[in-house]
C-alpha positions as CSV (number, residue, x, y, z in Angstrom):
1,M,76.7,96.7,85.1
2,H,77.0,94.1,88.0
3,V,79.1,92.0,90.3
4,E,79.1,88.3,90.4
5,F,80.2,86.4,93.5
6,H,82.0,83.2,93.4
7,G,84.7,82.6,96.3
8,A,84.5,83.8,99.7
9,A,80.9,84.2,99.6
10,G,79.5,82.7,102.8
11,E,83.0,81.6,103.8
12,V,86.3,83.0,104.4
13,T,88.9,81.6,101.7
14,G,89.2,81.6,98.1
15,S,88.3,85.1,97.2
16,L,87.0,85.5,93.5
17,H,84.5,87.9,92.2
18,R,83.7,89.3,88.7
19,V,82.8,92.9,87.8
20,V,80.8,93.0,84.3
21,V,80.7,96.4,82.5
22,G,79.1,96.2,79.1
23,D,80.9,93.3,77.0
24,G,84.0,93.2,79.3
25,S,84.7,91.8,82.9
26,V,87.4,92.4,85.4
27,L,88.4,89.8,88.3
28,L,88.7,90.8,91.8
29,D,91.3,88.3,93.3
30,C,91.6,84.7,92.7
31,G,92.7,82.9,95.9
32,L,93.0,79.3,97.0
33,V,90.3,77.7,99.1
34,Q,92.0,76.5,102.3
35,G,90.5,73.9,104.7
36,H,89.6,70.3,104.3
37,R,91.8,68.8,101.8
38,A,89.4,67.0,99.5
39,E,86.9,69.8,99.4
40,A,89.4,72.6,99.0
41,N,91.0,70.5,96.2
42,R,87.8,70.3,94.3
43,K,87.0,74.0,94.6
44,N,90.3,75.0,93.6
45,R,90.2,72.9,90.5
46,S,86.8,74.2,89.4
47,L,87.6,77.7,88.2
48,P,84.4,79.0,86.2
49,R,85.1,79.6,82.5
50,W,83.9,83.1,82.9
51,A,87.1,83.8,85.2
52,V,89.4,82.4,82.4
53,E,87.8,84.8,79.8
54,A,88.0,87.9,81.9
55,D,89.7,90.9,80.4
56,A,91.9,91.7,83.4
57,L,92.4,90.7,87.3
58,V,92.9,93.1,90.1
59,L,94.7,91.7,93.1
60,S,94.1,93.4,96.5
61,H,97.0,91.7,98.4
62,A,99.5,88.8,98.4
63,H,97.7,86.5,101.0
64,I,97.2,83.1,99.3
65,D,93.6,83.1,99.9
66,H,93.4,86.0,97.6
67,S,96.4,85.4,95.3
68,G,97.0,81.6,95.4
69,N,95.0,80.3,92.4
70,I,96.3,83.1,89.9
71,P,98.8,80.4,88.5
72,G,95.8,78.1,88.2
73,L,94.0,80.8,86.3
74,I,97.0,81.3,84.1
75,K,97.3,77.5,83.4
76,A,93.6,77.5,82.5
77,G,94.2,79.8,79.8
78,F,93.7,83.3,81.3
79,E,95.4,85.9,79.0
80,G,94.8,89.2,80.7
81,N,96.8,91.6,82.7
82,I,97.0,91.2,86.5
83,Y,97.3,94.7,88.4
84,C,98.6,95.0,92.1
85,T,100.8,97.3,94.1
86,P,104.6,97.0,93.8
87,A,105.0,95.4,97.2
88,T,102.2,92.9,96.3
89,R,104.2,91.8,93.0
90,D,107.4,91.4,95.0
91,L,105.7,89.2,97.7
92,C,103.7,87.1,95.0
93,S,107.2,86.4,93.4
94,V,108.0,84.3,96.3
95,M,104.8,83.2,97.7
96,L,103.3,81.9,94.5
97,R,106.5,80.1,93.8
98,D,106.4,78.5,97.3
99,A,102.7,77.4,96.7
100,A,103.6,75.7,93.5
101,M,106.4,73.8,95.2
102,I,104.0,72.7,98.1
103,Q,101.6,71.5,95.3
104,Q,104.2,69.6,93.5
105,Q,105.6,68.1,96.8
106,D,102.1,67.0,97.9
107,A,101.4,65.4,94.6
108,R,104.6,63.4,94.6
109,Y,103.8,62.3,98.2
110,L,100.2,61.2,97.3
111,N,101.3,59.5,94.1
112,R,103.6,57.2,96.2
113,R,100.9,56.2,98.3
114,R,98.1,55.9,95.9
115,D,96.4,52.5,95.2
116,K,97.7,50.5,92.2
117,G,95.9,51.4,89.1
118,A,94.7,54.7,90.4
119,E,94.9,57.8,88.3
120,P,98.1,60.0,89.3
121,I,97.6,63.2,91.2
122,E,98.5,66.2,89.4
123,P,99.4,69.5,91.3
124,L,97.1,72.5,90.8
125,Y,99.9,74.2,89.0
126,T,103.8,74.2,88.7
127,V,106.5,76.5,89.5
128,E,106.6,77.6,85.9
129,D,103.0,78.5,86.0
130,A,103.7,80.6,89.1
131,Q,106.5,82.5,87.6
132,E,104.4,83.1,84.4
133,A,101.7,84.7,86.8
134,V,104.3,87.1,88.1
135,T,105.3,88.1,84.7
136,R,101.7,89.1,83.9
137,M,101.7,91.6,87.1
138,I,101.7,95.2,86.4
139,S,102.8,97.2,89.4
140,V,100.5,100.2,90.1
141,P,101.3,102.7,93.0
142,L,98.6,104.1,95.4
143,H,96.6,107.0,94.3
144,R,97.6,106.6,90.6
145,P,94.4,106.0,88.3
146,I,94.9,103.6,85.3
147,E,92.4,102.1,82.7
148,I,92.5,98.5,82.8
149,A,89.5,97.6,80.5
150,P,87.0,99.5,78.4
151,G,84.9,101.5,80.9
152,V,87.1,100.5,84.0
153,M,89.5,103.0,85.7
154,L,91.5,101.4,88.7
155,T,92.8,103.4,91.7
156,F,94.5,101.7,94.7
157,Y,94.2,103.2,98.2
158,D,96.0,101.8,101.4
159,S,93.9,99.1,103.3
160,G,96.4,98.7,106.1
161,H,96.0,95.0,106.3
162,V,99.5,93.8,105.2
163,L,102.5,95.0,103.3
164,G,101.2,96.2,99.7
165,S,97.4,95.7,100.6
166,A,95.1,97.8,98.8
167,L,91.5,99.1,98.8
168,V,90.4,98.5,95.1
169,V,88.4,101.3,93.7
170,L,86.8,100.9,90.2
171,D,85.2,103.8,88.4
172,L,82.9,102.1,86.0
173,H,81.5,103.8,82.9
174,E,78.7,102.1,80.7
175,K,76.7,104.2,78.4
176,S,75.2,107.0,80.5
177,Q,75.8,105.2,83.7
178,K,78.8,105.9,86.0
179,K,79.3,104.1,89.3
180,R,82.2,104.0,91.8
181,L,82.7,100.5,93.4
182,L,85.1,99.9,96.4
183,Y,86.3,96.4,97.2
184,T,88.2,96.2,100.4
185,G,89.9,92.9,100.0
186,D,91.0,92.4,103.6
187,L,90.6,95.6,105.7
188,G,93.1,96.5,108.3
189,R,93.0,97.9,111.7
190,E,93.6,101.1,113.0
191,E,96.9,101.8,115.0
192,L,98.6,98.4,113.9
193,P,102.3,99.0,114.8
194,L,103.8,98.0,111.5
195,L,101.4,99.5,109.0
196,R,99.6,102.7,108.0
197,N,96.0,103.1,108.8
198,P,93.3,102.3,106.3
199,E,92.3,105.2,104.2
200,L,88.7,106.3,103.4
201,V,87.5,107.0,99.9
202,D,85.1,109.6,98.5
203,D,81.9,109.4,96.5
204,V,81.6,105.5,96.7
205,D,78.4,104.1,95.3
206,A,78.7,100.2,96.3
207,L,80.9,98.8,98.8
208,I,82.1,95.2,98.8
209,M,83.5,94.7,102.4
210,E,85.0,91.8,104.3
211,S,83.4,90.3,107.4
212,T,86.0,87.9,108.9
213,Y,85.4,89.2,112.4
214,G,82.0,90.7,112.0
215,D,80.9,89.3,115.5
216,R,84.1,90.0,117.5
217,V,86.0,92.7,119.0
218,H,89.8,92.5,119.1
219,P,91.5,92.9,122.6
220,D,93.2,96.2,122.9
221,I,96.5,95.9,121.0
222,S,98.3,97.8,123.8
223,H,97.9,94.7,126.3
224,L,99.4,92.3,123.6
225,D,103.0,92.7,124.9
226,D,102.0,92.1,128.4
227,K,100.2,88.8,127.3
228,L,102.9,87.6,125.1
229,A,105.6,88.3,127.7
230,A,103.7,86.3,130.3
231,I,103.2,83.4,128.0
232,V,106.9,83.2,127.1
233,D,108.0,83.8,130.8
234,K,105.7,81.0,132.0
235,T,106.7,78.5,129.4
236,M,110.4,79.1,129.9
237,K,110.3,78.6,133.5
238,R,108.7,75.0,133.1
239,G,111.4,74.3,130.6
240,G,109.1,74.1,127.5
241,R,108.9,75.5,124.0
242,V,106.6,78.2,122.7
243,F,105.3,77.2,119.2
244,I,103.8,80.1,117.1
245,P,102.2,78.9,113.9
246,T,102.1,81.9,111.5
247,F,101.3,83.0,108.2
248,A,104.7,83.9,106.4
249,L,103.2,87.3,105.4
250,E,102.5,89.8,108.0
251,R,101.9,87.6,111.1
252,A,105.5,86.5,111.2
253,Q,106.8,90.1,111.0
254,E,104.4,91.3,113.6
255,V,105.4,88.4,115.9
256,L,109.2,89.4,115.4
257,F,108.4,93.0,116.0
258,A,106.5,92.3,119.2
259,L,109.5,90.1,120.5
260,W,111.9,92.9,119.5
261,R,109.9,95.4,121.4
262,L,109.8,93.3,124.4
263,Q,113.5,92.7,124.5
264,E,114.2,96.5,123.8
265,R,112.2,97.3,126.9
266,G,113.8,94.8,129.0
267,R,110.6,92.7,129.2
268,L,112.2,89.5,127.9
269,P,115.7,88.3,128.1
270,E,117.7,87.2,125.1
271,L,116.6,83.6,124.3
272,P,116.6,81.5,121.3
273,I,114.2,82.3,118.8
274,Y,113.8,80.3,115.5
275,I,112.2,81.2,112.3
276,D,111.7,77.9,110.7
277,S,110.1,79.1,107.6
278,P,112.3,79.9,104.4
279,L,109.3,81.8,103.0
280,A,108.7,83.9,106.1
281,T,112.6,84.8,105.9
282,S,112.3,85.9,102.4
283,I,109.1,88.0,103.0
284,T,110.8,89.9,105.9
285,E,113.7,91.0,103.6
286,I,110.8,92.2,101.3
287,Y,109.3,94.3,104.1
288,K,112.7,96.0,104.4
289,L,112.6,96.9,100.7
290,H,109.2,98.7,101.0
291,P,109.6,101.3,103.8
292,E,107.0,103.4,101.9
293,S,104.4,100.9,102.8
294,L,105.0,100.9,106.5
295,D,104.2,102.9,109.4
296,P,106.2,106.2,109.4
297,D,108.2,105.2,112.6
298,I,109.0,101.8,111.2
299,S,110.0,103.2,108.0
300,D,112.4,105.6,109.8
301,M,114.0,102.8,111.7
302,I,114.7,100.7,108.4
303,L,116.0,103.8,106.6
304,S,118.4,104.4,109.6
305,R,119.6,100.8,109.5
306,K,117.8,99.7,112.7
307,D,116.1,96.4,112.1
308,P,112.8,95.9,114.1
309,F,112.6,92.3,112.7
310,S,115.6,91.0,114.4
311,P,115.2,90.6,118.1
312,P,118.5,89.5,119.9
313,G,118.6,85.6,119.7
314,L,116.9,85.3,116.4
315,R,118.3,82.4,114.2
316,Y,116.8,81.4,110.7
317,V,116.3,77.8,109.9
318,S,116.9,77.2,106.3
319,D,117.0,73.6,105.0
320,V,115.0,70.5,106.2
321,D,117.9,68.8,107.8
322,E,118.4,71.9,110.2
323,S,114.7,71.9,110.9
324,K,114.8,68.2,111.8
325,E,117.8,68.9,114.1
326,L,115.9,71.6,115.8
327,Q,112.8,69.3,116.4
328,A,115.3,66.8,118.1
329,R,116.7,69.2,120.6
330,S,115.4,69.8,124.2
331,E,116.3,73.3,124.7
332,S,113.7,76.0,125.8
333,C,113.1,78.4,122.9
334,I,110.5,79.9,120.7
335,V,109.8,78.4,117.2
336,I,107.9,80.4,114.6
337,A,106.8,78.2,111.8
338,G,104.3,78.0,109.1
339,A,101.4,77.5,108.1
340,G,99.1,79.8,110.0
341,M,96.2,77.5,110.0
342,C,98.2,74.6,110.9
343,E,97.2,72.5,107.6
344,G,100.8,72.2,106.1
345,G,104.3,73.5,106.6
346,R,107.1,72.8,109.1
347,I,104.8,73.7,112.2
348,L,103.2,70.2,111.8
349,F,106.7,68.3,112.3
350,H,107.3,70.4,115.4
351,F,103.7,69.5,116.6
352,V,104.4,65.7,116.0
353,H,107.1,66.1,118.7
354,G,105.7,68.9,120.9
355,L,101.9,68.8,121.2
356,E,102.1,65.8,123.7
357,D,104.5,67.6,126.0
358,A,102.6,69.6,128.7
359,K,105.7,71.9,129.3
360,N,105.1,73.3,125.8
361,T,102.7,76.2,124.7
362,V,101.0,76.7,121.3
363,V,100.2,80.4,120.7
364,M,97.6,81.0,118.1
365,V,98.0,84.5,116.6
366,G,95.4,84.6,113.8
367,F,92.1,83.5,112.3
368,M,91.5,79.7,111.9
369,A,89.1,78.5,109.4
370,Q,86.5,75.7,110.0
371,H,87.9,72.1,109.6
372,T,91.4,73.2,110.0
373,L,93.9,71.7,112.7
374,G,94.4,75.2,114.1
375,R,90.6,75.5,114.5
376,R,90.7,72.3,116.4
377,L,93.4,73.2,118.6
378,I,91.7,76.5,119.6
379,D,88.5,74.7,120.2
380,Q,90.6,72.6,122.8
381,E,90.2,69.2,121.1
382,R,92.4,66.8,123.0
383,N,92.9,64.2,120.4
384,V,93.9,65.4,116.8
385,R,95.7,64.0,113.7
386,V,99.0,65.4,112.8
387,L,100.6,64.3,109.5
388,G,98.2,61.3,109.6
389,M,99.2,60.3,113.2
390,E,97.0,60.5,116.3
391,R,98.3,63.0,118.9
392,T,97.1,63.8,122.5
393,V,97.1,67.6,123.1
394,R,98.7,67.9,126.4
395,A,100.7,71.2,125.5
396,E,98.9,74.4,126.7
397,V,96.9,76.2,123.7
398,V,96.5,80.0,123.9
399,A,94.7,82.2,121.3
400,L,96.3,85.6,121.3
401,Q,94.1,87.6,119.1
402,G,95.6,90.9,119.5
403,L,98.0,90.3,116.5
404,S,95.1,90.0,114.0
405,A,95.6,92.1,110.8
406,H,91.9,92.0,110.1
407,A,89.4,94.7,111.1
408,D,87.1,93.6,113.9
409,R,83.4,94.3,114.3
410,N,83.9,97.9,115.5
411,D,86.5,98.7,112.8
412,L,84.2,97.4,110.0
413,I,81.2,99.4,111.2
414,A,83.3,102.5,111.5
415,F,84.8,102.0,108.0
416,A,81.5,101.4,106.3
417,R,79.9,104.5,108.2
418,G,82.9,106.5,107.1
419,I,82.5,105.6,103.5
420,A,78.7,106.4,103.6
421,K,79.4,109.9,105.0
422,R,81.8,110.6,102.2
423,G,79.4,110.1,99.3
424,N,76.4,108.2,97.7
425,L,76.8,104.8,99.2
426,R,73.6,102.9,98.1
427,S,74.6,99.1,98.5
428,L,76.9,97.1,100.7
429,A,77.8,93.4,100.1
430,L,79.6,91.5,102.8
431,V,81.9,88.7,101.7
432,H,84.9,86.9,103.3
433,G,83.2,85.8,106.4
434,E,81.5,82.8,107.9
435,P,77.6,82.9,107.9
436,E,77.4,83.8,111.7
437,P,79.9,86.7,111.8
438,R,78.5,88.0,108.5
439,A,75.0,87.9,109.6
440,S,75.8,89.5,113.0
441,L,77.7,92.3,111.0
442,A,74.8,92.8,108.6
443,Q,72.5,93.3,111.5
444,A,74.6,95.9,113.1
445,L,75.0,97.8,109.9
446,H,71.2,97.7,109.3
447,D,70.6,99.5,112.6
448,G,73.0,102.5,111.5
449,L,73.0,102.7,107.8
450,S,70.1,103.5,105.2
451,L,71.3,101.3,102.4
452,A,70.7,97.9,100.9
453,I,73.0,95.3,102.6
454,H,73.6,92.0,100.7
455,E,74.9,88.7,102.0
456,P,75.7,87.0,98.7
457,M,76.2,83.4,98.1
458,P,78.2,81.9,95.3
459,K,76.7,82.6,91.8
460,E,74.6,85.6,93.3
461,R,75.0,88.9,91.7
462,L,74.8,92.6,92.8
463,E,73.3,95.0,90.2
464,L,75.1,98.3,90.3
465,T,72.6,100.4,88.1
466,K,69.6,100.1,90.2
């Protein structure tokens, strides 16, 4: 009985782990690696054979770095069921299809530019593969145990990270051995305005926990509105545009809700706000279909037909021609567009026109992995490449971390200690974090917990029966 680590071990993206019980095995997530194109492509095409042969897959939540290679797994021959919450299944129905369309568009673009005689580029997977993946997904509500493989009982608890996100609890039984394993996926924060708080679970023997912000503490979320209002006001006064690159899931909805709050309180006037992301538009509608997964106050708003995701002045940009028209205008406005790490999506086309204009502001509202354009902008690099073109960054770049849906250092320590107090926790493995934050968090946990703390790398394993 053990866990084998593959993706997001010593890095942030591409989550993939395997739990082995007797002769069977269960996968935890199967995400896309995001970052430098060539390296990400190589890793995403290198799914291990043991993953394809697993009995089942448990998906913690719909973010692409956790779900995005499930169609690739299906394409490679995986035949098992995929278990997730109802909201996660609904989100994957649009997010995986969108990821497949991007893969196919990228392949067509690269094939037009490839050298004569070179092998054609194939997408990682197709829309049909993505649709097949969703048909394999079985919706399981929170707190409802279900047997998913011999000796493996699954129960979901709320992780408070994004809509539908879940803590994965596996009760494992092999011969005379019984162990309870908790995998956080991505852990949310206390008191996020849209979601319920993460739950604590009793009697956990082994914990696999993310460590994305293991060396940082987020600013007090109560000050977020003041900072966002000041940024928007300053940019509007100089006649510029506010560009907010966002992930379509969670971050876009958090930004919309923050702008709605500011206008409700008279902190911002009505001004043009554009959502230039068809995917974010679809996901926002899915949020409204699942009030049971939201904070009770937000749920009550939705049930009473009050829309906290529609600030006055909001306009949705649907097709490419409309997006191009928006890029060509000169009006001051807020543009919310994908993708979050600025490695793809419509935000890049806005950057081609907007990064070199000192009147504009780029507001970064989430984590940026190494080697991404988003990270280079946060690091204040003045010369960057956007869609193959050199651009000098004259726009102001601001990192607004208060919107992060990831637990910070204090949240992670408190969660681990809370789990330890509720049972027989003997081992903790830190994943989904770059080496420095993970090591810092491990040291802090060593100081307060009497248990084995692991920092696994790919192909390492954690024995659960020792």
